C-alpha positions as CSV (number, residue, x, y, z in Angstrom):
1,X,0.4,-8.6,5.2
2,X,4.1,-10.5,5.9
3,X,4.6,-13.0,8.8
4,X,8.2,-13.9,9.8
5,X,8.3,-17.8,10.9
6,X,10.4,-16.8,14.0
7,X,9.3,-20.2,15.7
8,X,8.1,-22.8,12.5
9,X,5.9,-25.5,13.8
10,X,8.1,-28.2,11.7
11,X,11.4,-27.3,10.3
12,X,12.9,-30.8,9.3
13,X,16.5,-31.5,8.1
14,X,16.3,-34.3,5.4
15,X,19.3,-35.6,3.4
16,X,18.4,-37.1,0.2
17,X,21.6,-38.2,-1.5
18,X,23.8,-35.1,-1.0
19,X,21.3,-32.7,-0.9
20,X,19.9,-31.1,2.5
21,X,16.1,-30.7,2.2
22,X,14.2,-28.1,4.7
23,X,10.5,-28.6,5.4
24,X,8.9,-25.8,6.6
25,X,5.0,-26.2,8.2
26,X,2.7,-23.2,7.8
27,X,-0.4,-23.4,9.9
28,X,-3.6,-21.3,10.3
29,X,-4.8,-21.9,13.9
30,X,-8.0,-19.4,13.5
31,X,-11.6,-19.9,12.3
32,X,-10.9,-17.6,9.3
33,X,-9.6,-18.7,5.8
34,X,-6.6,-17.0,4.8
35,X,-5.8,-16.2,1.1
36,X,-3.0,-15.7,0.1
37,X,-0.4,-13.8,2.6
38,X,3.3,-14.0,2.3
39,X,5.2,-16.4,4.6
40,X,8.8,-15.2,5.8
41,X,11.8,-17.4,6.5
42,X,15.3,-15.9,7.1
43,X,17.8,-16.5,4.1
44,X,20.2,-17.5,6.2
45,X,18.6,-20.3,7.5
46,X,17.9,-21.7,4.0
47,X,21.4,-20.9,2.8
48,X,22.7,-22.7,5.9
49,X,20.7,-25.9,6.1
50,X,20.4,-26.2,1.8
51,X,24.2,-26.1,2.3
52,X,24.2,-22.9,-0.6
53,X,27.4,-21.5,-1.4
54,X,28.5,-19.4,-4.4
55,X,25.0,-18.1,-5.4
56,X,23.6,-21.1,-5.8
57,X,19.8,-21.2,-6.3
58,X,17.0,-23.2,-4.7
59,X,13.2,-24.1,-5.3
60,X,10.3,-24.3,-3.0
61,X,7.4,-26.6,-3.8
62,X,4.1,-27.9,-1.6
63,X,1.5,-30.1,-2.7
64,X,3.5,-31.3,-5.9
65,X,3.9,-27.7,-7.4
66,X,6.4,-25.1,-7.5
67,X,6.0,-22.0,-5.3
68,X,7.1,-18.7,-6.5
69,X,9.2,-16.8,-3.9
70,X,11.4,-13.5,-3.5
71,X,14.3,-12.7,-1.4
72,X,13.9,-9.3,0.1
73,X,16.4,-6.6,0.9
74,X,16.4,-7.4,4.6
75,X,17.3,-11.1,3.9
76,X,14.0,-12.9,4.1
77,X,12.8,-15.5,1.6
78,X,9.0,-14.7,1.2
79,X,6.6,-17.0,-0.5
80,X,2.7,-17.2,-0.5
81,X,0.6,-19.1,1.3
82,X,-3.5,-19.6,1.5
83,X,-4.8,-21.7,4.3
84,X,-8.5,-22.5,5.1
85,X,-9.2,-22.5,8.6
86,X,-7.1,-24.6,11.2
87,X,-5.5,-26.1,8.1
88,X,-1.3,-26.6,7.8
89,X,0.4,-26.9,4.8
90,X,4.4,-28.2,4.3
91,X,6.6,-26.1,2.3
92,X,9.9,-27.8,0.8
93,X,13.2,-26.1,-0.1
94,X,15.8,-27.6,-1.7
95,X,18.3,-26.9,-4.1
96,X,17.4,-26.2,-7.9
97,X,16.8,-23.3,-10.5
98,X,13.3,-21.8,-9.7
99,X,11.0,-21.0,-12.9
100,X,10.9,-17.0,-14.0
101,X,7.7,-15.7,-11.9
102,X,5.4,-13.2,-13.3
103,X,5.9,-10.1,-11.8
104,X,2.6,-8.7,-10.3
105,X,3.9,-6.6,-7.3
106,X,6.2,-3.4,-8.3
107,X,7.0,0.1,-8.6
108,X,8.7,3.3,-9.8
109,X,9.7,6.8,-9.6
110,X,8.4,9.2,-12.3
111,X,10.8,12.0,-12.3
112,X,9.1,13.4,-15.6
113,X,6.0,13.7,-13.5
114,X,7.1,16.2,-10.6
115,X,9.0,12.9,-8.9
116,X,5.8,10.8,-8.2
117,X,6.3,7.4,-6.9
118,X,3.8,4.9,-7.8
119,X,3.6,1.1,-6.6
120,X,0.8,-1.8,-7.0
121,X,0.0,-5.3,-6.7
122,X,-2.3,-7.7,-8.5
123,X,-5.3,-5.8,-6.6
124,X,-4.8,-2.4,-6.0
125,X,-2.3,0.9,-6.8
126,X,-1.0,3.9,-5.1
127,X,0.9,7.2,-5.5
128,X,2.9,9.4,-3.2
129,X,3.6,13.0,-4.8
130,X,6.6,14.4,-5.3
131,X,6.1,18.2,-5.6
132,X,9.2,20.0,-3.8
133,X,7.3,22.7,-2.1
134,X,5.5,23.3,1.1
135,X,2.2,21.5,0.3
136,X,0.6,18.9,2.1
137,X,1.0,15.6,0.7
138,X,-1.4,12.5,1.1
139,X,-1.9,9.3,-0.4
140,X,-3.4,8.9,-3.7
141,X,-4.9,5.7,-5.1
142,X,-5.2,3.8,-8.5
143,X,-8.4,1.5,-9.1
144,X,-7.5,-1.9,-11.0
145,X,-10.1,-4.2,-12.6
146,X,-9.8,-7.1,-15.3
147,X,-5.8,-7.8,-15.0
148,X,-3.6,-8.9,-12.1
149,X,-0.5,-7.3,-13.8
150,X,1.1,-4.0,-13.6
151,X,-1.0,-1.0,-15.2
152,X,0.9,2.0,-13.9
153,X,3.8,2.3,-15.9
154,X,1.9,2.2,-19.3
155,X,-0.7,5.1,-17.7
156,X,2.2,6.7,-17.1
157,X,3.9,6.2,-20.4
158,X,0.7,7.0,-22.5
159,X,0.2,10.5,-20.2
160,X,3.7,11.9,-20.1
161,X,4.5,11.0,-23.8
162,X,6.1,14.3,-25.3
163,X,5.1,13.5,-28.7
164,X,1.6,12.7,-27.9
165,X,1.4,16.2,-26.1
166,X,2.3,17.8,-29.3
167,X,-0.4,16.3,-31.3
168,X,-2.8,17.4,-28.6
169,X,-1.5,20.7,-29.0
170,X,-2.0,20.8,-32.7
171,X,-5.2,19.5,-32.4
172,X,-6.1,22.1,-30.1
173,X,-4.7,24.6,-32.7
174,X,-6.7,23.4,-35.7
175,X,-9.8,21.6,-34.3
176,X,-10.7,23.7,-30.9
177,X,-10.7,22.4,-27.5
178,X,-13.3,19.4,-27.5
179,X,-11.4,17.8,-30.0
180,X,-8.3,18.0,-27.9
181,X,-10.1,16.9,-25.2
182,X,-11.3,13.6,-26.8
183,X,-7.6,13.0,-28.0
184,X,-6.2,13.7,-23.9
185,X,-8.8,11.2,-22.6
186,X,-7.5,8.3,-24.9
187,X,-4.4,9.0,-23.0
188,X,-5.0,10.4,-19.8
189,X,-5.0,7.8,-16.4
190,X,-8.2,9.6,-14.7
191,X,-9.9,8.0,-17.5
192,X,-10.8,4.1,-17.0
193,X,-9.6,2.6,-20.4
194,X,-10.7,-1.1,-19.0
195,X,-8.1,-1.6,-16.4
196,X,-9.1,1.2,-14.0
197,X,-8.0,4.6,-13.3
198,X,-6.9,7.4,-10.7
199,X,-10.6,9.0,-9.6
200,X,-9.6,9.7,-6.0
201,X,-9.9,13.2,-4.7
202,X,-6.6,13.9,-2.9
203,X,-5.9,17.8,-2.3
204,X,-3.8,19.3,0.3
205,X,-5.1,16.7,2.7
206,X,-3.6,13.2,4.3
207,X,-5.7,11.8,1.4
208,X,-6.2,8.0,1.4
209,X,-4.2,7.3,4.5
210,X,-0.9,9.9,5.9
211,X,0.1,10.0,9.2
212,X,1.0,12.8,11.0
213,X,1.8,14.2,14.6
214,X,-0.9,16.3,16.3
215,X,0.0,20.0,17.9
216,X,-2.6,20.2,20.5
217,X,-5.6,19.5,18.4
218,X,-3.9,20.8,14.9
219,X,-2.5,18.1,12.4
220,X,1.0,19.1,11.6
221,X,0.7,17.9,7.7
222,X,3.7,16.3,6.3
223,X,5.1,17.6,3.0
224,X,6.7,16.0,0.2
225,X,9.1,13.3,0.6
226,X,13.0,14.6,0.5
227,X,14.5,11.0,-0.6
228,X,13.5,7.9,-1.7
229,X,14.8,4.5,-2.2
230,X,13.4,1.6,-3.5
231,X,14.4,-1.7,-1.4
232,X,12.1,-4.4,-3.1
233,X,10.6,-4.3,-6.6
234,X,8.5,-7.7,-7.0
235,X,8.0,-10.1,-8.1
236,X,5.8,-10.7,-4.7
237,X,6.5,-7.7,-2.8
238,X,7.8,-4.0,-3.2
239,X,9.2,-1.7,-0.4
240,X,10.7,1.6,-0.3
241,X,12.1,4.3,2.0
242,X,10.8,7.7,1.9
243,X,12.5,10.5,3.9
244,X,11.7,13.7,4.5
245,X,13.2,17.3,5.6
246,X,13.7,18.3,9.2
247,X,10.7,20.1,10.9
248,X,10.3,21.6,14.5
249,X,7.9,19.9,16.7
250,X,7.6,21.3,20.0
251,X,10.7,21.6,21.4
252,X,12.5,19.5,19.0
253,X,14.2,21.6,16.6
254,X,15.4,18.8,14.1
255,X,12.7,16.2,13.7
256,X,13.1,13.8,10.5
257,X,10.2,11.6,9.4
258,X,11.1,8.4,7.7
259,X,8.6,5.7,6.3
260,X,9.2,2.1,5.3
261,X,6.7,1.6,2.7
262,X,5.5,-2.0,1.3
263,X,3.0,-4.0,-0.7
264,X,2.7,-8.0,-1.1
265,X,0.7,-9.7,-3.5
266,X,-2.4,-10.5,-2.8
267,X,-3.5,-7.5,-0.5
268,X,-5.7,-4.7,-1.0
269,X,-3.2,-2.8,2.0
270,X,0.1,-1.0,2.3
271,X,1.9,-1.5,5.1
272,X,3.7,1.7,6.4
273,X,6.2,2.1,9.3
274,X,6.9,5.1,10.5
275,X,9.4,6.7,12.4
276,X,10.4,10.2,13.8
277,X,14.0,10.4,14.7
278,X,15.0,13.4,17.0
279,X,11.5,13.4,18.6
280,X,12.5,12.8,22.6
281,X,9.2,12.5,24.2
282,X,5.7,10.7,23.6
283,X,3.4,12.6,21.0
284,X,0.0,12.0,19.5
285,X,-0.3,10.6,16.1
286,X,-2.9,9.9,14.1
287,X,-3.9,8.6,10.2
288,X,-6.6,9.9,8.6
289,X,-8.9,9.8,5.3
290,X,-10.3,13.0,4.1
291,X,-13.8,13.2,3.8
292,X,-16.0,14.8,1.1
293,X,-19.2,14.5,2.8
294,X,-20.9,15.3,6.3
295,X,-23.5,12.4,5.8
296,X,-21.4,10.2,8.5
297,X,-20.7,7.2,6.7
298,X,-17.2,7.4,8.0
299,X,-16.6,4.6,10.7
300,X,-14.0,3.9,13.3
301,X,-13.6,1.4,15.8
302,X,-10.6,1.9,18.6
303,X,-10.9,-1.5,20.1
304,X,-10.6,-3.4,16.8
305,X,-8.3,-1.0,15.5
306,X,-9.7,0.4,11.9
307,X,-11.1,3.2,10.8
308,X,-12.9,3.4,7.3
309,X,-14.6,5.8,4.9
310,X,-16.9,5.5,1.4
311,X,-15.2,8.1,-0.7
312,X,-17.0,9.4,-3.9
313,X,-15.0,9.1,-7.1
314,X,-14.3,12.1,-9.7
315,X,-15.5,12.6,-13.0
316,X,-12.5,13.8,-14.9
317,X,-14.5,13.1,-18.8
318,X,-15.3,16.6,-20.0
319,X,-17.1,15.0,-22.8
320,X,-19.7,13.4,-20.5
321,X,-21.0,12.3,-17.1
322,X,-19.5,9.2,-16.0
323,X,-19.8,7.5,-12.8
324,X,-16.6,5.9,-11.5
325,X,-18.2,4.3,-8.7
326,X,-17.5,4.4,-4.9
327,X,-13.9,3.8,-3.3
328,X,-13.9,1.8,0.0
329,X,-10.6,3.2,2.0
330,X,-9.5,1.7,5.4
331,X,-6.8,1.7,7.8
332,X,-6.0,-1.1,10.3
333,X,-3.8,-1.4,13.2
334,X,-2.1,-4.5,15.3
335,X,-2.8,-2.7,18.4
336,X,-5.7,-0.8,20.0
337,X,-6.1,2.7,19.3
338,X,-6.7,5.5,21.7
339,X,-9.8,6.7,19.8
340,X,-11.1,7.2,16.5
341,X,-13.2,10.0,15.3
342,X,-14.7,12.4,12.5
343,X,-12.7,16.2,12.4
344,X,-14.6,18.9,10.2
345,X,-12.9,21.5,8.7
346,X,-14.0,25.2,9.1
347,X,-15.3,26.7,6.1
348,X,-12.1,28.4,5.7
349,X,-10.2,25.6,5.8
350,X,-12.5,23.4,3.7
351,X,-11.6,26.1,0.8
352,X,-8.1,25.9,1.4
353,X,-8.3,22.1,1.2
354,X,-10.1,22.1,-2.2
355,X,-13.7,22.0,-0.7
356,X,-13.0,18.5,1.4
357,X,-15.1,18.5,4.4
358,X,-12.4,16.8,6.9
359,X,-11.2,13.5,8.1
360,X,-11.9,10.4,9.8
361,X,-8.9,9.9,12.3
362,X,-7.6,7.2,14.2
363,X,-5.4,8.6,17.2
364,X,-2.6,6.8,18.7
365,X,0.6,7.6,20.6
366,X,3.9,8.2,19.1
367,X,6.8,6.4,21.3
368,X,10.5,7.8,20.8
369,X,12.0,4.9,19.0
370,X,9.4,2.5,18.5
371,X,8.2,2.8,14.7
372,X,4.5,3.5,14.2
373,X,3.0,0.4,12.3
374,X,-0.3,0.8,10.4
375,X,-1.9,-0.7,7.3
376,X,-3.8,1.4,4.9
377,X,-5.5,0.5,1.2
378,X,-8.9,0.4,-0.3
379,X,-11.1,-1.8,-2.3
380,X,-13.7,-0.9,-5.4
381,X,-17.2,-1.4,-6.2
382,X,-16.1,-1.5,-10.0
383,X,-13.8,-4.3,-9.0
384,X,-13.8,-7.3,-6.3
385,X,-15.5,-5.2,-3.4
386,X,-19.3,-4.7,-4.1
387,X,-20.3,-2.8,-1.2
388,X,-19.3,-1.1,1.6
389,X,-20.8,-3.6,4.0
390,X,-18.3,-6.1,2.3
391,X,-15.6,-4.1,3.0
392,X,-16.3,-3.3,6.5
393,X,-16.6,-6.9,6.9
394,X,-13.2,-7.7,5.0
395,X,-11.2,-4.8,7.1
396,X,-12.9,-6.0,10.3
397,X,-10.9,-9.4,9.4
398,X,-7.8,-8.0,8.1
399,X,-7.5,-5.9,11.5
400,X,-8.0,-9.5,13.5
401,X,-5.4,-11.5,11.3
402,X,-3.0,-8.4,12.4
403,X,-3.6,-10.1,15.8
404,X,-3.4,-13.4,15.0
405,X,-0.9,-14.4,12.1
406,X,-0.1,-17.6,10.5
407,X,2.1,-19.6,12.5
């Protein structure tokens, strides 16, 4: 989650020798502990107050310790703050050379794997597909455990290594498909090698959290992105922009969707800002999570602004039965929703969508020229979220925090 300090409770201009010092006081007025969240301060304010020139650097400290920070593409200084209920903390900016920080938030484009783009932080990982074909494209997720460092780059390196593919094919020819499968498992990112994996089933659906316009009661499924630009790439925040091919909606012939997608250190959620250029009137919009059953476990609360679903995982190990646990998915919104609800596919549509049963949907109204903002993410019972009840509480708290940011 990200909060810009527009009106900082305490900004002090302190002159020590010839060095200006900027002090920023961050307060948590709520009854909820906040651990951690990225605070945003305008870079121009920092440069002006500290008198920085010609690329001079600065250091942030608090309670006697240096605090990591990142300068973002939109000229913000972001740094983490963890505050207990009703606690405040002062962060001091002064000239100096910052320490090198370990990157825990990052992403990359993988042209060698149909233009996938993946991103992750210390807790969770995500993927958007890049197939250049007319196939609905929902978001995918990568579980993580036992590390707070990036794992997806190594997963892709192992899975896509051409030499390893040659060895696998040679094993298949000489020893058969079972032996080849054993070798394949060792480099597959669908198999948990101790740090999590991709166990989630997306198919031609909204997946873990794509937004889409509604035409009547029909979802206008977005296809894969057309262009991308990575704007921030760690160590504390990842941000990218996706644009999509023009499409027709109602009387508008040339609607172009764009998304600003970002994730911060310490969050289970990706923030997404959706815009539709060329759309000249309000339109119904939904975000959805694909459901794989009809047992009613999907949940939504329009007034509190969230939806949730406990998704079963898939077993990609052809050699043995493996229980990869449950992935708890959720969306949270800074504003009240129009409504939430389950929508099930017909039998024929279910077949078209790889056997999925439907979506849990959050309904809102898209207003032209007003970006639509929501957060989507997950927890996993193989890591730090042990039950659906724990996830629902986490989601409820997170949605509340969106409406009561740190000051």
